[in-house]
N, C-alpha and C positions, 0 to 999 in steps of 0.2 A: 208401325209394321211392328211383327212382336218379334220380340228378344230372342235370341235360340244362342244356344251355344257352340264354336265354330273352329275351338282347340280349348284338350284339355292338358294340363304339364304336372307330371309330378317332379317340385326339384328334392336332387337325395343329396343331401353333405354326409357324404358316410368317415365312415370313424373306424379305428381297429375292434373296437365291442361293440357301436352303435351308431344309428343312425337314424339324420333328424330327416322328417320331411316335410311340403309345405303345399298342398293343392291348391292348383289355384285353373280358372278357365278362362276364354278369353269368350264374350259374348260377337251379336254381329256388327252390333253399333261401338264396336273397340272398346269396350267398358272388361276391366278386368277383376274379377273377386278369389276372395281366396276362399274355398272351400273346407281344408279344412289344415289340421297340419298334426304333426306325433313325431314319436319318439322309438325306437325299434330296438331289439336287439339285433344288432350282428351275429347270427348264430340262423340256423334251420329253421329252430322256430320262432321268430324272429320276421322272418324273412314270409313266413305263409304269412305272418299275423298281417303284416305288409298289405301283401296281395288279395287278403279279405275284403284289409280297411277302406283298399283302391277298389275293389270293386264294389264298395257299398256308394263312395262316392263318387262313380261311374252311372249319375244320372241320364246321360244322352247317349247315347251306346252308338250312333250314328257320327257323333267327334270324334275325331283322332286321339286316342291318348297317346302322352310321350310321357319316358320313364328315364326323365335327363338327370346324371353324373359326372362329376368328374374321373378322370384314372388318377386316383390316388393309389402309387404300390399296387398289392395283388389286393387289398380289403375290397374292390367294389364287384372282383370278380363273380361271388358265389351269386349274387344278384341279379347280376348279370345274365349270368348261364342262363338262372331260372327263369326269369323275366324272359330269353330268348325262347327260350323249349316250352314256354306257355303260349307260341307269337306275339307279345308284346312287341312294340315298338321300343329300341331300346337305343339311347342317346348317351353316350361318353365323349363327353369333349374334354379338351388339352385343358388342367390346370389354370395356365396361366390364359389360353382365351374366356375365360368365366371370372377371373382377377380384371382384364384389361374392360371386360364389359362393368362390370361392378366401379370402377373406377369412373364411367362414362358417364353412371348414373349417380354419381357421389354419394354413395351410402359412407359413410363414416364408421357405424356399429358393425363389430366383428365379433359373431360368439355361429353357434349349429345352426340355432335359431336361424338369422338373420341371414344367414349363408345360401342358408335352404332356398332361403326368399333368391335371393338371388341369384340362385339355378333357376329356381319358373319361371325370372321373370328372364331371363338370357332364354330359355326355352319357349316362350312365352313370343318372344319378338324376333328369333331366328327360322330357317323354311328347317327343318331337324330334317325333313324327308330325306336332303342329299345328305345327309351323314352320321344313316342308322346304324350302330355296332353288330357286328357280326363277333363271333367269337375268331382264336386264331385256327387255321387248318389244324390235323392233327400233326402234324408233322412239325411246324415249329412251339407248338402245347407240348412236343415232347421232345424236340432238339431246347424248350425253353427249361424244363424241371430236369434234365441231364447235364445242362449246362447252371445248371443253381446248384447242382449239387456237386460241381467238378471243382465253384469255386469256395463251398462248404470247406470242401477236402482239404485244398488248397490252404483253405486260412486254417484247418487245424493242424496243419501241417507243419507249418509258420510254428506255428503257440506251442509245437511241442519244440520242434529243434531247440526256444527260446530258450525252455521249461531245460528242455538234457544240458544246452550252454551252462544254464546256472548253476542246474546240480555239478556240472563237473569242475566249477568252480570250488564249489565249496567244503568248508570243511569237513574232513573222512566223511561221505558219504555212505550209504550202504551198497554195495557194487550192485547187491539184485534191484534197487529204484534205478542206478543204467541201464540195468538190464532191459527192461520194461519200458521204458520209456524210448530205445532202440526197435526195442519188437512193434512198440505204438506206430515210431515212425517208418519200419518196414513194411507194416499191414495197411496205412496212409496211401503211401506209394503205390504198391501192389494194387488195391484200390481203387488210383487216382489210372492208373493203367490199363485195369479192366473196364472203365468207364470210358475211356478216349478212345478204345476198341470200337465199345461200344454207335459211340456216338458217330464216330468215322465212316461205320459202315449203315448207319442211319442217311448219312449225307450223302454215301455214293451208291446208297442204292434207288434215287433220284438222278442222274443223269443232269438232265437240263441243270436241275436246283445245286449239285457238285460242281459244275459248269462256272457258273457266279458266282459263287463265292471259290473258287479258287483263280479267278480274278482281282477276287479283292485282296488274296493274300499276295497279290505282289505289290500290295504296299508295303514298304523296307519298315517294320517295327510291328506290324498285324499277321499274328498264327492264325490256324485255323479255328481257337477256341476263342480266342477273342473276336471274331467276325461273327462267327454261330454265337456268342453272346452279343452281340449287338443287334443280331438280326433277328435271335428271338424274344428280346427285349424290346424291341419295336415292331414287331411283328408283320415285320418282312418291310416297316415303313408306308403300311398302308394309309395309319391313321393321320399323318404327316402330308401338306400341301406346296407346303415350302420350307427351306431350312431354317428360320429364323423359326418357327412352331417347333423344327424336332432340335436346336441346343436348347431351347425354352424347355423342353418336355425333360431332355438329358441334366437340366437343373445349372448349365454352363453358361448360360445368358447372365450378362454383365449388371448389377447395380450401380447407380450414384449413388452418395453422401453427400449431397451439396447441396446452400440453403443459403442463400445468399453472397456474403464474402465467404462464409464459411466451406471449407470442403474437405472430408472425411473419405477415410479408406473406399478405392473400388472393389469390389469384392463380387463373386457368383451367387446369385440367389440359391444353392443349392435346393432345389423346392421341386426338384425331378427325380427321377430314375435314379438311385442313389447307386442301384445295380451296374447303371450306364458307367459312370464317372468313377465305380471300381473297375469296371471291366478294361476300359481307356486309359489309368491313369500310369500302368506300368510302359506298355507297347509306348507310349508319350515321353516316358521318360530314354526309353531305348531306341525311338527315333529323335530324337534333340539332340545324341550322338551321335549314329551311324545312316539316319535319311536324310540324302547330302540339301534335297530343296527346304528340307521341316527344321536342318540344322542351321542351315542360315535365318530362318523363320525367328526359331528360338531364340537365336546370339541378338539377334536386330530386338524382339522384342523385348529380352532383358538388358539390352544396351547399357553399361551406370549404373544397374540395379542391383543394391547388394541379395537383395535378395532373388534368387529365381524362380519364386511360384508361377508367377505371371504367366513366366513363358511355357512352363510347363502346361498349363491353365489353357493357351492357348492353342498348344499343339496337340492338346487332348479335342478342341475342337476340329481342328483344321481336320483331325487324322476320322471325328464321324462324320464330316463334312462329305468326306474321300469316300467314305463307306457308302454312302447315303448316293453320291454320284456314281459311282462305277456301279453298284448294284444294278440301281434308275438306267444307266447305259451299259451295262453287258457291257464294261470295257476295263480294260488290263491298265496298271497305274504309270504315268513315265513320269520316270524322278527330273525333279528338280522344274516338270512345269508349271508355270503361271505363279507359283509360292507366290502371294501379298499378307 
């Protein structure tokens, strides 16, 4: 029986400035061969170079070709959009899924080249037809861009207020410096107010979407902007089949540091979407005080502990799960319901 290629995969390890690619092909007898490896710049020129390189290596156009990459921040987006618009098969996987796969194959080496090979192996082994990537809807992308700018302005105003406080306590500071810093804060406030108005109008223009969001903000501690930041950063949770995947994506999964009799500190991975964690931190602080059910949960987690951070992180996870659940079920929050 003649050997024929039945599946082709490019495993793409994405970075901020460049990405490394491993091209693998699966034959009908089960053999997997590397067709090529190469590094490209993560910019328009590099993406075009990558596409030309792939076309040269794709000698069996009858066999499906999948471009597989991890959902690492926003750095994969330009490549994913480019390939999607070309009509190619794109699979964007959660980093934790690839990590677990790498552990199962007992891969020891960790660098860009080896990571791209692992991602390619992942693509060869898995059925990718059921997890092909689609870009977020125009609405979700608009909300994500706007809420990210909202977060940026909030950070700017915090920094400006901190500077003003320092100036006010400095010796013999020029009054013009204080005046300009106050004007800067007023400007940021006006920008935030204007931006929030645009976001609210966008949400209210879609009655069904607005209704689902309104149910989420029944959670005490969650306001509109937090709900929208979580929804837009997860694209309405369409990537996630279960809560464990969602927690991992947010970087709120727990890592235990134990070996034999040694027991180190348990901590969260922080390998997921940092914007999600930022969006949930202050709401978790608020919920741990004023949400009856979550306050009980927070107090139980922190019982006997001097450092209360573990309880805050646990509440962040709870809030994320609650938002996910209410969005999926289209239900309102029932305070103190089955909080464990």
